[in-house]
VOPA-609839 format. One line per 4 residues: for each residue x, y, z of N, C-alpha, C. Coordinates in steps of 0.02 Angstrom, whole numbers, plus 50000, padded with zeros to 5 digits. Each point is the difference from the previous one (the first is absolute). Layout:
BEGIN
X,Y,Z,X,Y,Z,X,Y,Z; ...
//
This chain:
BEGIN
50040,49939,50005,49965,50058,49998,50042,50065,49992; 49963,50053,49987,50036,50062,49991,49951,50063,50021; 50025,50041,50049,49955,50061,50017,50015,50064,49942; 49953,50023,49975,50013,50051,49948,50027,50056,50038
49975,50014,50072,50027,50065,50026,50064,49987,50014; 50031,49944,50005,50075,50002,50008,50040,50027,49946; 49968,50005,49944,50032,50032,49940,50024,50073,50008; 49964,50029,50040,50020,50070,50022,50065,50002,50034
50018,49956,50033,50064,49983,50043,50061,49986,49960; 49994,49999,49930,50037,49971,49957,50062,50043,49980; 50060,49970,49994,50055,50036,49985,50014,49994,49933; 49950,50000,49957,50007,49988,49931,50033,50066,49967
50046,49983,49951,50041,50046,49979,49963,50041,49956; 50035,50053,49967,49965,50061,49969,49963,49978,49936; 49931,50014,50005,49965,50000,49937,49993,50075,49970; 49991,50041,50037,50007,50070,49991,50037,50036,50059
50056,50034,49984,50026,50045,50050,49957,50069,50004; 49965,50011,50060,49951,50059,50001,50033,50069,49998; 50060,50007,50011,50024,50068,49993,50029,50016,49926; 49958,49984,49962,50017,50024,49925,50044,49960,49955
50018,49933,50028,50043,49965,49952,49956,49940,49978; 49985,49994,49936,49954,49933,49991,50056,49949,49984; 49983,49940,50027,50041,49941,49993,50004,49979,49928; 50055,49970,49978,50008,49971,49931,49948,49947,49991
49970,50003,49926,49963,49950,49987,50031,49936,49983; 49979,49943,49993,50027,49935,49983,50021,50010,49924; 50070,49984,49990,50034,50009,49939,49963,49975,49934; 49959,49943,50012,49951,49981,49943,49957,50041,49985
49973,50045,50045,49948,50031,49996,50016,50081,49972; 50059,50018,50021,50021,50063,49991,50070,50003,49994; 50032,49979,49944,50082,50004,49997,50024,50067,50003; 50060,50001,50023,50031,50067,50013,50062,49998,50038
50028,50055,50018,50055,49999,50047,49975,49987,50066; 50044,49963,50041,49984,49987,50072,49986,50055,50040; 49959,49992,50055,49986,50070,50045,50067,49990,50048; 50024,50064,50008,50056,50005,50045,49967,50024,50074
50024,49966,50050,49976,50022,50069,50062,50020,50040; 49999,50058,50041,50051,50024,50034,49995,50001,50069; 50052,49993,50031,50003,50010,50076,49982,50079,50025; 50012,50051,49962,49972,50058,50014,49924,50013,50010
49962,49965,49941,49925,50000,50008,49980,49965,50057; 50033,49945,50011,49986,49957,50062,50001,50041,50070; 50055,50029,50003,50015,50039,50063,49957,50058,50011; 49986,50037,49944,49956,50063,50006,49933,49970,50011
49976,49933,49977,49918,49982,50020,50012,49989,50082; 50052,49959,50016,50001,49979,50078,50001,50071,50042; 50038,50043,49978,50017,50062,50044,49939,50053,49996; 49951,49980,49954,49944,50046,49999,49955,49996,50060
49987,50058,50036,49964,49999,50062,49927,49975,49989; 49968,49970,50054,49934,49965,50001,49949,50060,49967; 49958,49987,49948,49955,50045,49973,49937,49969,49976; 49994,49938,50011,49938,49962,49970,49960,49989,50058
49930,50001,49986,49942,49979,50055,49992,49930,50006; 50048,49966,50020,49995,49923,49998,49939,49965,50029; 49974,50037,50040,49936,49971,50036,49937,50008,49970; 49997,50044,49943,49945,50017,49967,50005,49968,49933
49961,49948,49996,50002,49955,49950,49976,50027,49930; 49952,50043,50007,49970,50033,49943,50053,50051,49972; 50031,50041,50043,50063,50039,49974,50055,49963,49964; 50019,49944,50032,50045,49961,49973,49988,49978,49930
49938,49972,49998,49980,49990,49930,49998,50044,49947; 49985,50059,50020,50002,50060,49960,50083,50013,49978; 50039,49990,50052,50073,50018,49991,50019,49953,49950; 49980,49925,50005,50034,49962,49957,49979,50007,49927
49934,50018,49990,49965,50006,49927,50031,50068,49966; 50023,50052,50052,50024,50050,49965,50078,49992,49985; 50030,49965,50030,50070,49978,49996,50008,49955,49925; 49946,49965,49976,50009,49954,49952,49995,50039,49925
50021,49975,49941,49985,50028,49944,49924,49982,49983; 49980,50025,49949,49928,49989,49975,49980,49938,49990; 50048,49949,49973,49992,49938,49988,50060,49957,50029; 49973,49934,50028,50059,49962,50026,49978,49930,49980
50058,49958,50007,49987,49925,49978,50007,49962,50070; 49942,49954,50003,50005,49950,50059,50022,49942,49978; 50067,49973,50010,50020,49936,49974,49978,49935,50032; 49999,50006,50071,49993,49936,50030,49928,49975,49990
49981,49937,49996,49934,49973,49975,49945,49992,50061; 50027,50021,50057,49943,50008,50049,49985,50084,50006; 50021,50027,49950,49969,50080,49996,50016,50047,50058; 50068,49982,50020,50035,50053,50053,50042,50047,49962
49991,50059,50015,50047,50048,49978,50038,50031,50071; 50061,49976,49994,50041,50012,50063,50039,50075,49985; 50011,50026,50071,50041,50060,49998,50032,49996,50067; 50044,50052,50002,50029,50017,50068,50021,50076,50000
50019,50017,50067,50017,50077,50005,50030,49999,50078; 50040,50061,50008,50028,50014,50058,49962,50060,50029; 49999,49993,50064,49967,50060,50039,50042,50008,50058; 50026,50047,50030,50034,50006,50062,50052,49949,50015
50040,49975,49942,50056,49956,50005,49967,49926,49999; 49933,49987,50007,49977,49932,50002,49974,49983,49918; 50015,49931,49980,49969,49985,49947,49936,49969,50006; 49949,50017,49952,49943,49975,50009,49984,49960,49937
49968,49945,49995,49980,49962,49945,49926,49993,49985; 49972,49992,49944,49932,49991,49998,49975,49978,49925; 49939,49997,49995,49965,49981,49937,49935,50029,49980; 49980,50000,49948,49931,50010,49974,49987,49936,49967
49939,49971,50022,49980,49937,49957,49932,50008,49967; 50000,49980,49949,49938,49999,49957,49979,49921,49997; 49972,49979,50048,49984,49921,50004,49950,49982,49946; 50008,49940,49974,49953,49975,49948,49924,49995,50024
49998,49991,50068,49927,49987,50015,49973,50063,50030; 50036,50054,49996,49975,50064,50034,49997,50056,49960; 50049,50014,49946,50013,50063,49961,49940,50015,49960; 49961,49946,49966,49938,50023,49966,49949,50014,50041
50001,49998,50064,49947,50026,50055,50027,50070,50017; 50046,50034,49973,50026,50057,50016,50047,50007,50073; 50027,49941,50016,50044,50006,50056,50072,49985,49985; 50035,50030,50045,50085,49999,49991,50018,49993,50073
50055,49956,50007,50030,49993,50067,50062,50045,50001; 50017,50035,50055,50066,50037,50007,50027,49983,50072; 50055,49990,49993,50045,49975,50061,50069,50037,49994; 50016,50012,50067,50083,50024,50014,50010,49990,50074
50061,49996,50004,50025,49993,50077,50077,50013,49995; 50025,50006,50061,50070,50002,50014,50035,49927,49974; 50050,49992,49972,50022,49948,49967,50024,49950,50051; 49998,49934,49977,50034,49956,50047,50067,49981,49976
50045,49983,50054,50071,49991,49991,50018,49937,50034; 50061,49976,49983,50033,49942,50038,50002,50015,50070; 50011,50056,50019,50016,50020,50069,49941,50024,50038; 49944,50015,49959,49941,50027,50041,49933,49964,49952
49993,49942,50011,49947,49960,49956,49925,50023,50034; 49998,50045,50045,49931,50020,50025,49983,50064,49953; 50063,50025,49972,49974,50065,49953,49971,50049,50050; 49953,50033,49968,49970,50062,50039,49920,49999,49990
49977,50065,50000,49927,50007,49993,49974,49978,49933; 49951,49971,50001,49967,49974,49935,49933,50040,49982; 50000,50018,49939,49937,50036,49978,49963,49962,49938; 49938,49993,50010,49965,49969,49940,49932,50021,49996
49972,50005,49937,49928,50028,49989,49978,49960,49934; 49939,49988,50002,49960,49982,49932,49964,50058,49981; 50021,50033,49946,49980,50070,49983,49935,49974,49939; 49957,50043,50000,49946,50005,49941,49971,50069,50006
49931,49996,49962,49974,50059,49983,49982,50041,50066; 49990,49955,50059,49977,50028,50055,50054,50046,50037; 50060,49993,49978,50062,50032,50031,50018,50045,49944; 49967,50021,49945,50017,50040,49955,50044,49974,49936
50013,49940,50005,50048,49970,49957,49949,49954,49946; 50030,50017,49939,49961,49981,49940,50047,49952,49961; 49969,49938,49988,50047,49948,49963,49961,49978,49932; 50014,50024,49946,49963,49993,49935,50044,49952,49947
49975,49956,49976,50027,49959,49950,50000,50039,49928; 50050,50022,49974,50015,50026,49942,50022,49961,49941; 50016,49940,50006,50024,49956,49952,49994,49931,50033; 50020,49954,49959,49992,49920,50028,50032,49991,50067
50072,50019,50006,50029,49996,50058,50038,50060,50019; 49967,50061,49993,50013,50069,50016,49949,50030,50039; 50018,50029,50063,49957,50034,50036,50020,50071,50026; 49952,50051,50004,50013,50068,50026,49982,50006,50071
50048,50014,50040,49982,50012,50069,50012,50073,50014; 49943,50028,50030,50004,50076,50009,49989,50019,50077; 50022,50054,50020,49985,50022,50069,50020,50070,50002; 49958,50039,50013,50014,50078,50017,50025,50029,49939
49975,49990,49943,50024,50032,49941,50062,49974,49965; 50026,49942,50031,50055,49970,49971,49985,49925,49974; 50017,49988,49931,49983,49932,49983,50065,49967,49964; 50001,49940,50009,50060,49962,49983,49973,49937,49962
50031,49986,49943,49962,49931,49961,50052,49949,50027; 49975,49948,50022,50043,49936,50022,49992,49947,49943; 50050,49993,49962,50002,49949,49947,50014,49936,50030; 49953,49950,50010,50012,49938,50014,50051,49955,49948
50035,49947,50027,50039,49965,49948,49951,49944,49967; 50005,50014,49932,49959,49950,49954,50043,49940,49975; 49984,49955,50031,50033,49932,49984,49962,49947,49983; 49944,50019,49962,49956,49955,49972,50014,49958,49940
50064,50026,49977,50020,49952,49944,50056,49965,50026; 50019,50000,50064,50060,49968,50022,49984,49924,50024; 50024,49964,49953,49979,49916,50014,50058,49963,49991; 50008,49940,50037,50059,49963,49997,50009,49970,49938
50055,49982,49968,50015,49963,49938,49970,49929,50006; 49982,49963,49967,49965,49939,49993,50040,49950,50040; 50067,49994,49995,50049,49958,50029,50010,50009,50083; 49964,50060,50019,50022,50011,50068,49955,49963,50053
49944,49975,49981,49946,49969,50048,50003,49922,49990; 50001,49958,50048,49987,49935,49997,49928,49978,49998; 49989,49939,49990,49929,49975,49984,49957,50012,50069; 50030,49997,50051,49956,50002,50055,49992,50075,50033
50018,50050,49962,50011,50066,50022,49958,50046,49974; 49965,50055,50034,49960,50040,49962,50033,50071,50021; 49994,50048,49941,50025,50059,50004,49953,50053,50025; 50017,50037,50062,49943,50038,50038,50007,50078,49979
50064,50021,49976,50006,50061,49988,50066,50036,50000; 50013,50060,49971,50063,50022,50008,50007,50045,50057; 50070,50009,50023,50009,50033,50057,50062,50054,49988; 49988,50062,50006,50064,50046,49996,50011,50021,50071
50055,49977,50035,50018,50019,50063,50025,50071,50014; 49987,50029,50060,50032,50056,50019,50079,50007,49984; 50032,49945,49999,50071,49994,49991,50019,50015,49929; 49949,49993,49956,50003,50006,49926,50017,49937,49963
49998,49940,50043,49999,49927,49971,49933,49976,49985; 49986,49976,49942,49947,49971,49973,49994,49922,50011; 49940,49979,50017,49984,49933,50013,49935,49977,49963; 50000,49930,49988,49933,49965,49988,49972,49962,50060
49950,50012,50021,49967,49961,50054,49976,49943,49973; 50025,49938,50031,49977,49937,49975,49969,49954,50046; 49953,49953,49991,49971,49958,50045,50008,49938,49978; 50024,49945,50045,50015,49938,49978,49935,49969,50034
49955,49969,49951,49937,49971,50032,50012,49934,50029; 50049,49965,49975,50003,49932,50027,50033,49995,50073; 50052,50052,50011,50035,50006,50062,49964,50049,50040; 49943,50037,49975,49975,50054,50037,50047,50053,50031
50048,50017,49953,50051,50052,50024,50008,50052,49955; 50032,50072,50016,50007,50044,49955,50069,50014,49984; 50018,50026,49947,50074,50023,49982,49997,50067,49973; 50041,50033,50019,50023,50069,49953,50060,49988,49951
49989,49998,49946,50039,49981,49940,50024,50070,49977; 50073,50010,49985,50015,50053,49980,49978,50018,49931; 49977,50055,49973,49986,50023,49939,50067,50025,49959; 50017,49958,49957,50059,50020,49954,49985,50020,49933
49936,50016,49984,49978,50026,49944,50028,50064,49976; 50030,50031,50055,50030,50072,49988,50054,50003,50051; 50039,50050,49997,50058,50013,50050,49980,49986,50070; 50033,49958,50040,49982,49989,50070,50018,50054,50050
50025,50047,49975,50019,50057,50041,50038,49978,50065; 50051,49958,49991,50031,49962,50053,50066,49957,49970; 50052,49995,50034,50059,49964,49984,49997,49942,50052; 50032,49943,49988,50005,49947,50042,50065,49975,50006
50018,49969,50066,50053,49954,50015,49979,49940,50027; 50051,49951,50003,49971,49932,50022,50054,49983,50061; 49978,49968,50058,50042,49975,50054,50040,49954,49966; 50056,49995,50032,50060,49958,49969,49980,49927,49987
49956,49977,50046,49980,49924,50001,49961,49972,49934; 49964,50046,49981,49950,49989,49934,49982,50056,49967; 49994,49989,49932,49978,50052,49959,49924,49995,49978; 49966,49958,50037,49925,49990,49997,49971,50066,50040
50032,50017,50047,49974,50050,50043,50026,50078,49980; 49964,50045,49982,50015,50059,49973,49974,50056,50054; 50039,50045,50028,49985,50048,50046,49999,50066,49959; 49953,50046,50006,50002,50064,49988,50049,50056,50034
50047,50020,49965,50045,50050,50033,49969,50062,50026; 49949,50022,49971,49960,50061,50025,49956,49978,50056; 49952,49950,49977,49943,49992,50037,50016,49946,50061; 50046,49951,49993,50010,49946,50034,49946,49947,49991
49961,50003,49946,49955,49951,49977,50036,49941,49979; 49973,49934,50028,50041,49936,49974,49956,49962,49967; 50025,49972,49942,49959,49961,49954,50035,49935,49979; 49961,49954,49982,50025,49924,49983,49991,49989,49928
50058,49983,49970,49983,49986,49926,49976,49939,49991; 49942,49983,49987,49962,49947,49990,50037,49945,49953; 50006,49935,50031,50029,49950,49958,49947,49977,49941; 49943,50016,50014,49947,49963,49943,49979,50045,49951
49999,50071,50019,49977,50050,49955,50050,50062,50001; 50003,50039,49936,50027,50058,49998,49983,50057,50039; 50006,50005,50069,49968,50044,50035,50043,50003,50068; 49993,50055,50031,50010,50014,50070,49949,50009,50057
50003,49959,50048,49942,50007,50052,50042,50033,50049; 49952,50045,50039,50030,50047,50057,49992,49940,50064; 50064,50004,50035,50000,49954,50053,50019,50042,50070; 50025,50058,49990,50012,50035,50063,50002,50069,49988
49986,50049,50061,50010,50069,50001,50043,50004,50066; 50036,50057,49997,50046,50006,50061,49959,50026,50057; 50003,49961,50054,49960,50006,50064,50003,50075,50025; 50047,50033,50006,50009,50069,50026,49955,50046,49957
49987,49993,49939,49964,50044,49963,49930,49991,50010; 49983,49932,50012,49928,49992,50034,49979,50026,50060; 50051,50001,50043,49991,50030,50065,49989,50072,50006; 50035,50033,49937,49990,50072,49997,49951,50026,49951
49972,49952,49975,49939,50004,49948,50017,50055,49947; 50053,49990,49968,50030,50042,49949,49994,49988,49928; 50021,50011,49952,49997,49986,49935,50010,49933,49982; 50054,49966,50037,50014,49938,49986,49979,49942,50049
49941,50011,50019,49974,49950,50053,49954,49946,49955; 49998,49989,49941,49979,49955,49959,49926,50018,49971; 49979,49970,49955,49942,50014,49964,49933,49969,50023; 49996,49984,50065,49944,49980,50042,49950,50060,49996
50016,50057,49997,49961,50056,50015,49980,50041,49933; 50013,49964,49936,49994,50030,49937,49960,49942,49950; 49951,49978,50035,49961,49952,49951,49962,50042,49940; 49986,49952,49948,49978,50038,49941,49928,50026,50004
49984,50043,50033,49937,50020,50015,49954,50016,49948; 50030,50036,49945,49973,50032,49948,49978,49941,49951; 50025,49943,50011,50015,49954,49935,49973,49930,50022; 49966,50000,50059,49976,49930,50023,49940,49991,49965
49976,49935,49972,49957,49982,49955,49947,49965,50049; 49943,50034,50010,49945,49970,50033,50019,49980,50074; 49993,49930,50011,50010,49967,50061,50069,49963,50003; 50043,50012,49952,50055,49957,50008,50047,50002,50051
50018,50063,50024,50036,50002,50055,49967,49976,50066; 49935,50019,50010,49971,49975,50058,49992,49920,50001; 49981,49969,49947,49999,49935,49988,50064,49966,50019; 50068,50028,49976,50059,49963,50004,50018,50003,50070
49979,50066,50041,50020,49998,50075,49954,49952,50037; 49941,49991,49975,49954,49959,50041,50026,49925,49992; 50024,49971,49942,50022,49948,49987,50057,49987,50036; 50047,50060,50011,50059,49975,50025,49988,50001,50084
49949,50039,50024,49985,49999,50073,49919,50002,50006; 49973,49940,49998,49917,49998,49998,49970,50040,50059; 50025,50005,50054,49968,50047,50051,49986,50067,49984; 50035,50021,49944,49988,50070,49986,49932,50009,49963
49967,49948,49986,49929,50008,49964,49953,50046,50027; 49973,50049,49981,49951,50040,50035,50037,50049,50044; 50063,50015,49993,50035,50044,50045,50045,50054,49962; 50004,49991,49933,50038,50045,49955,49959,50022,49945
50020,50056,49978,49978,50032,49931,50029,49979,49945; 49991,50011,49939,50032,49989,49936,50061,50014,49996; 50030,50054,50042,50070,50017,49991,50036,49969,50056; 49964,49961,50052,50037,49969,50051,49997,50040,50059
49961,50046,50004,50004,50035,50066,49943,49979,50045; 50013,49997,50060,49951,49963,50055,49944,50053,50001; 49936,49970,50014,49939,50045,49985,49996,50031,50066; 49984,50066,50000,49992,50049,50058,50060,50014,50030
50059,49992,49963,50065,50011,50031,50049,50030,49947; 50056,50031,50018,50053,50027,49963,50053,49957,49987; 49995,49937,50028,50047,49952,49988,50000,49958,49933; 50051,49973,49970,50001,49956,49938,50026,49935,50008
49962,49943,49978,50044,49941,50002,50065,50003,49972; 50047,49983,50033,50080,50002,49980,50017,49952,49953; 50024,50011,49938,50036,49956,49955,50076,50005,50004; 50027,49963,50033,50069,50012,50014,50034,49932,50006
50010,49961,49945,50031,49940,50002,50073,49991,50008; 50035,50061,49996,50067,50004,50000,50028,50015,50068; 50071,49986,50014,50029,50000,50062,50021,50074,50012; 49994,50023,50065,50032,50063,50025,50066,49980,50032
50054,50007,49956,50068,49977,50016,50042,50050,50026; 50049,49974,50054,50041,50057,50016,50078,49977,49979; 50010,49940,49983,50067,49971,49969,49989,49961,49935; 50044,50014,49957,49991,49963,49938,49994,49929,50007
50032,49968,50051,50001,49941,50010,49931,49962,50019; 49952,50038,50023,49933,49980,50014,49964,49985,49930; 50026,50020,49952,49968,49989,49928,50014,49933,49970; 50052,49972,50028,50022,49943,49978,49955,49934,50004
49960,50008,50039,49954,49940,50013,49954,49991,49937; 49987,50054,49966,49956,50007,49939,50043,49955,49948; 50059,50011,49993,50045,49970,49953,50003,49915,50015; 50013,49991,50062,50009,49927,50020,49928,49964,49985
49948,50035,50015,49944,49966,49984,49990,49990,49935; 50000,50055,49951,49987,49999,49922,50050,49943,49975; 50058,49991,50021,50053,49963,49972,49996,49928,50017; 49953,49984,50044,49994,49933,50013,49975,49966,49948
50037,49949,49973,49990,49958,49939,49937,49955,50004; 49983,49985,50070,49951,49947,50002,49930,50038,50006; 50000,50065,50006,49939,50038,50004,49953,49998,49943; 49940,49978,50005,49957,49995,49951,49980,50071,49965
49980,49986,49948,49988,50069,49959,49941,50036,50025; 49957,49974,50037,49946,50029,50027,50018,50031,50067; 50046,49972,50043,50025,50039,50067,50039,50049,49975; 50036,50001,49947,50057,50047,49994,49986,50078,50015
49942,50016,49979,49986,50068,50018,49979,50022,50072; 49987,49957,50029,49996,50006,50074,50061,50024,50037; 50066,49978,49964,50060,50036,50027,50000,50069,50002; 49966,50035,49964,50010,50074,50004,49945,50037,50044
49970,49972,50046,49967,50033,50055,50034,49994,50065; 50001,50055,50039,50042,50011,50063,49978,49943,50046; 49931,49979,50004,49980,49958,50058,49988,49931,49973; 50047,49958,49967,49994,49938,49968,49948,49963,50037
49954,49960,49963,49965,49953,50038,49928,50023,50020; 49987,50077,49988,49940,50014,50030,49948,50001,49953; 50002,49986,49927,49956,50000,49947,49954,49938,50006; 50042,49941,49995,49966,49938,50003,50047,49947,50011
49967,49937,49999,50045,49948,50032,50070,49986,49959; 49998,50014,49938,50055,49989,49949,50057,50039,50020; 49991,50051,50037,50057,50046,50022,50033,49976,50061; 49975,49955,50034,50031,49977,50062,50078,49976,49982
49997,49965,49937,50066,49983,49976,50056,50055,49987; 49964,50047,49976,50037,50064,49984,50029,50031,50063; 49961,49995,50048,50024,50029,50072,50061,49958,50022; 49994,49940,49997,50057,49958,50028,50063,50010,49964
49987,50002,49944,50056,50025,49957,50043,50066,50012; 49955,50048,50013,50031,50056,50027,50034,50007,50060; 49961,49971,50055,50035,49997,50056,50069,49960,50002; 50001,49952,49955,50061,49958,49996,50055,50056,49986
49977,50042,49949,50066,50037,49955,50024,50046,50058; 49977,50009,50060,50025,50050,50048,50067,49971,50032; 50004,49932,49997,50055,49963,50038,50059,49986,49949; 49995,50019,49935,50043,49987,49951,50067,50034,50017
50058,49979,49981,50062,50028,50010,50005,50071,49949; 49970,49993,49946,50000,50061,49953,49963,50055,50033; 49943,49986,50034,49962,50058,50032,50037,50033,50059; 50030,49944,50043,50042,50033,50047,50046,50041,49984
50038,49986,49941,50059,50034,49972,49977,50081,49977; 49945,49995,49976,49970,50068,49980,49983,50040,50053; 49979,49972,50061,49988,50044,50058,50070,50026,50030; 50047,49949,49998,50064,50036,50022,50041,50043,49958
49975,49997,49931,50031,50054,49968,49967,50067,50005; 49941,50002,50017,49964,50055,50005,50018,50042,50064; 50020,49952,50049,50019,50033,50064,50070,50029,50004; 50036,49990,49947,50071,50029,49994,49997,50074,50005
//
């Protein structure tokens, strides 16, 4: 589960720097020279004396809209537009969300809070509001995936990310798998969300139909595991299909709720066909029946069912159990894909074999050598 209100405490990195500097667009969208960032602008922002009415949510919403250009692009597929700013030496992070289930009803979510850090995971004061016409906020659809948000004479068009033509190549899916939709993560990494109906498990498969916006390295023990140098996302090169399956995200990023905390919070809201997502969730966890909406949100709650089959790792050596499992020669073709979920054995009885293989891997000399190397 995930609490949407916790998003306001996010340390998500810049979507727009509110003091006049627009963050660079993704190269594939707007090629050009890279943006230059300077320590001078950072220091001057930090040194600026307190001036914002932080406890006045309406005034802060006005401040954010007035700080944005007339049109912005919302890349993440759960329709969060992230921002951050400094006030009185403190960094605040927040977002405007045009949720698929509420924006056509004229509602927008607004969050901001003092950022969470490794040394202060409590963060600070959190502010949240669901805004609509009763607050003087107008949300109007101006095109298929474009919405004009207006307040006190200021209007901004939020262009949502149209991934309707983003589909996996035919070779990418196995006979037991269903494609649920495209994901554009706030890390700028794209995924295909896939459901294995036989094993009742989910996979995030790397979308390589375009630039991955990442470079990779492998632990010395195997080239089957690839780790993103920027994101820390760990993938496994599938033995059976030409694809990479997400197996891990760096645990510290999850704790900080930053841009690299994994794709669990960027489901393909705008592109879910009918009941496909809810049906898959209920197949995987039958006791969800009657408790979630078609987006996986719990009825009467701000929480959503969590799809996170990958491991939150702290050491590269923790990822090796996936390889030991997948490389097992006696493993049946049916059980093979159960190797790529963090809690082996939970989906069905077939996976109990996979769990035993993974546990055994922790005692190998190779695994222990990797741990010793990392401690040096």
